[in-house]
N, C-alpha and C positions, 0 to 999 in steps of 0.2 A: 156524440149522438146517433146510437143505433137501433132496430128494429129489425125482427127477424118475422119472415114468413114464409113457409112453407120451407123450399131451398133457397130464399132470397132473404138477403140481408140488405136492408135499406142503411144507406151512410148520409146522415146530413153534415155539410160541411160548410164552409165559407165561401166556396166556388160552387155549391149547388146539391142536389141530390142523387146520388148515385145509388147505385144497388149490385148487390155481389150474385151472383151466380152457383152457391156451391157444388152442384152436378156439372156444370160447363165449364167451373172456373174463370169466370169473365165477369170485368168489372163494367159499367155502362151509365152514362152521365145520362139521367131522366129530364126531361122536361129544359133541352137548351136553349131554345128560343125563347124561355121563360125568364125575364133577367129578375126579374121578381123572388124567383127562386134562390137565388144566390143570398149569403147571409143567413145560410138557418142556424138558429142558436137552440133549439130543442124539438123532439120526437117526441110523442107520447099516443100510445096503441089504447084506443078508445075500446075497440071490441076487435073480432077478426076482420072486418071489413071498413073500419075507421081508423086512418092514422093521422094526427092532427101535426103541421109542420109549423111552428112558430119560426118567423124571421126580424132581423131586425132593422127595423123602419118598411116592410113592404106587406106588414097582415099576417094572416094566419090564412092557412092552406088546410083542408081536407081532403086525405087521396083516399082513395077504395083501393088497394093494390089486389081485391078479386078480378076488376074492371078497368083500372086506371084512370078512374074517372076522377076530375080533380078541380074541387072547388077554392074561388078566393075571396077571405073577408077581410075590408080592409074599413079604415074610416069612414070612407063617405056609402059602405054599406052594412053600417050598425056597430062595428067597434067604435071605442072609446078613442084609439091608437092605433097606430101601424105599428107600435113597440110592445 
């Protein structure tokens, strides 16, 4: 799963969310301290500032690439399931 925003390429993988800087040629793992950001199954761009991140068993996340704001949606917070 890959999403491009400006010179950044977001890569969703089973071991986390990564961002590759085209300009700097660097790869960084984002949100290392959030274990739920592992098991990423899909990325969906809704708009320039909304990137949905679907996980396997850990719910749904909404990332604003412009600000870095991350929101979590889980079963206990309104979803029917965390899958």
